[in-house]
C-alpha positions in Angstrom: -149.8 187.0 -262.1 -151.2 184.7 -259.5 -149.3 184.6 -256.2 -149.9 182.1 -253.4 -148.5 182.8 -249.9 -148.1 180.0 -247.4 -147.5 179.9 -243.7 -148.6 177.5 -241.0 -152.0 178.4 -239.9 -152.9 181.1 -242.4 -153.8 183.7 -239.8 -151.0 186.3 -239.7 -148.2 186.3 -242.3 -149.7 184.8 -245.4 -153.0 186.7 -245.0 -151.0 189.9 -244.6 -149.2 189.1 -247.9 -152.4 188.3 -249.6 -153.9 191.7 -248.5 -150.8 193.6 -249.6 -150.3 192.1 -253.0 -154.0 192.0 -253.9 -153.8 195.8 -253.9 -151.5 195.7 -257.0 -153.0 195.7 -260.5 -151.9 192.7 -262.4 -151.7 190.5 -259.3 -154.1 188.0 -257.9 -153.1 186.9 -254.4 -154.3 184.1 -252.2 -153.0 182.6 -249.0 -153.1 179.2 -247.3 -151.6 177.3 -244.4 -149.8 173.9 -244.1 -151.4 173.0 -240.7 -154.6 170.9 -240.5 -156.2 173.8 -238.6 -155.3 176.5 -241.1 -158.0 179.0 -242.0 -157.5 178.0 -245.6 -155.5 174.8 -245.9 -153.1 174.4 -248.7 -154.5 172.3 -251.5 -153.6 170.9 -254.9 -156.0 173.3 -256.5 -154.3 176.3 -255.0 -150.9 175.0 -256.0 -152.0 174.5 -259.6 -153.7 177.9 -259.6 -150.5 179.8 -258.6 -147.9 181.2 -260.9 -145.5 181.8 -258.0 -145.6 180.3 -254.5 -144.0 182.0 -251.5 -143.4 180.0 -248.4 -142.7 182.0 -245.2 -140.2 179.5 -243.9 -138.3 176.4 -245.1 -140.6 174.1 -243.1 -143.6 175.3 -245.1 -141.7 174.5 -248.4 -140.9 171.1 -247.0 -144.5 170.4 -246.1 -145.7 171.5 -249.5 -143.2 169.3 -251.2 -144.2 166.3 -249.1 -147.9 166.7 -249.8 -148.0 168.3 -253.3 -144.9 167.1 -255.1 -146.7 166.3 -258.4 -148.3 169.8 -258.5 -145.1 171.5 -257.7 -143.0 170.0 -260.4 -143.2 172.9 -262.8 -143.8 175.6 -260.1 -141.4 178.2 -258.7 -141.5 177.9 -254.9 -139.6 180.7 -253.0 -138.8 180.7 -249.3 -139.0 184.2 -247.8 -137.4 183.4 -244.5 -140.0 185.3 -242.4 -140.4 184.0 -238.9 -143.7 183.9 -237.1 -142.9 187.0 -235.0 -145.5 189.5 -236.4 -149.1 190.4 -236.0 -151.5 190.7 -239.0 -150.6 193.8 -241.1 -147.8 194.8 -238.7 -145.9 197.7 -240.4 -142.6 195.8 -240.1 -144.1 192.7 -241.7 -145.5 194.8 -244.6 -142.1 196.3 -245.3 -140.4 192.9 -245.1 -142.9 191.3 -247.4 -142.7 194.1 -250.0 -138.9 194.0 -250.0 -138.8 190.2 -250.3 -141.6 189.7 -252.9 -141.5 192.7 -255.2 -138.2 191.7 -256.8 -139.8 188.4 -257.9 -142.9 190.0 -259.4 -141.6 193.3 -260.8 -140.7 191.9 -264.2 -144.3 190.9 -264.6 -145.6 194.3 -263.5 -143.6 196.4 -265.8 -145.8 199.2 -267.1 -148.6 198.3 -264.7 -150.1 201.0 -262.5 -150.6 200.0 -258.8 -153.8 200.4 -256.9 -153.7 202.6 -253.9 -152.8 200.3 -251.0 -155.6 200.0 -248.4 -153.1 200.2 -245.7 -150.8 202.9 -244.5 -147.2 202.2 -243.6 -144.3 204.4 -242.8 -141.7 204.4 -245.5 -142.1 204.0 -249.2 -144.5 201.3 -250.3 -144.2 202.0 -254.1 -143.0 199.1 -256.1 -139.3 199.3 -257.0 -138.4 201.9 -254.4 
């Protein structure tokens, strides 16, 4: 399963999501931004690569739809509703991302073992818990 996470500048939220979900067996995760100064700008190639696309906010979904409408026609684009209030790998952000994203990917991960996450958070970070 290939997941693409999109925020504005690709510096905090989407790279955090990429790091978290890259730790799961069966998932390839990348991140991008919608702003011209993004670390990794969103591109048609990234959109085409992804099985599922997660936008942090509605504005990111709108920007993607404006720029990549043809590539998005047969893609699932999910808005997570996560504001730009978190630092990279903030424990609260990690918990929010896992809670928001795992329900969308768990059907594809059935029977897969997860890698040991490279981050430590309080609370349970196992899929499905």
